[in-house]
Each structure stands twice: as structure tokens, then as C-alpha cells.
N, C-alpha and C positions, 0 to 999 in steps of 0.2 A: 532315336537314331542310334545305331550301333557304332561305338567308337572304333571297332575293328573292321577293317576292310575284308579280312579273310575270316570266313565263318569258323574255320577250324581253330584259329587263335582264340576267338570268343568262346567256343566250346571248351577249350583247354583252360582258359581263364576262369570260366564259371565253375568248372569241376574243381580246380585248385581252391577257389574261394569257398566252395561248399565243403570240401574236405578240411580246410583250415578252420572253418567256423561251424562245423557240423553240430557241435553240442549247443551252441547258441541258437542255431536255426531250429533244431528239434525242440529245445525248451520253449522257444517262442511259439512254435506250432502247437505244442501241448497246451500252453497257456491260452492261446486263442481258441482252441477247441473247447476247453473248460468254460471260458467266458461266453462262448456262443450258446452252450447248453444252459448256463446260468441265466443269460439274457432271455432266452426262449421261455424258460420257466417263469421268470418274473413278469414278462409281458403278458402271458396267459393269466397269471395270478392277479395282476392289476386290472385285467379286462381290456387291455389294448389289442389283444388277439384272441380269437375264438378257438383257433386250432393251429398247432405247429406239429409238423411231421418231420422226423429226422432219421436218416439212415446213418448210423454211427458204429464205430468199433465197439464190440461187446467187452467193455472193461469193467467187470463187476467187482474188481478188487480195489477200486479207486474211491477216494473221498467224495468226488463229485457225483459218482453213481449213487452212493448211499444218501447223499444230501438232497439231490434234486430228482432222482428217479425212483429208487427203491422205497417201497411203502408210501408212495406219494399219491394222494387221491386224484391229483390232476394228470398223472402219467399212466399210460398203458404201454407195456413192453411186449414186443413180439421178437423172439429170438429166431434167427434165420438158420435153418439146417444147412450145414456145409459152408463153403466159402463163396463169397460173392465173386463172380467173374463178369467183368465188363465186356460189352460187345467189342470185338476186335482185339481184346487183350490176350496176350500169350499165357499169362499165369493168373490164377485167382489171387484174391487179397491174402496177405500173410496172417490175417487175424479173423476171428469170427465176427459176425456183424449182428446188429439188432435194429429194429425199427422202434423208435420211441415216439409216442403220440402224446402231446400235451393238449388237453381239451378242457375248456372252461366249464362246460356243463355236459352231462351225459344224457 
């Protein structure tokens, strides 16, 4: 339940909170992103999953890309030409994307 009766006040509060804590939020999102990729890799490697398909930002300059995706026999990478645009969205994603497939056996 929203503590604000006026939706405009809630929107203003949320925006102020985001601006005040932006670095913490972005850091947490990046950490969750990396952990999700790491978990997917290990689940396939352990045999708990046969196939994991992810649409993710193409960040080829990061440690997690080189550790879990690049030159990994379990991973297949498909780079998407152009920028992803979601249905109903006004603008495309501000970053290139790739599809990463972790597969137990080929």
C-alpha cells in the first residue's frame, strides 16, 4: 500500500530517492547482473540446467564477459546488429546487445 495519498508526491519522493542513491542503485544492479550470469554458467556446468538463454548488454570489456562467456566451451554468443527496440518503446536501448546461450551438450 502506498503511504502517499497523492500519486504525484510518491513520484516526486521516488525520483528524489533515486537521484540521492543513484550510485548505490546502479552498483547493486550491476552486481546482480554479473551474479545472474555467473549463476547461469555454474548451473549449466553442474548439470542442473541443460540450456540457458540470455539477452544481455554487450559488455565485452568486463571481467565477467571474459571469465564466463569469452572462449567458454559451454557458451555461444550471437551479437545483435543495431540496438534492441522493445515493442511500444519510444527509443532503442542505449547499448548494443547480445544473446548468450549456455548449453550443457551440443
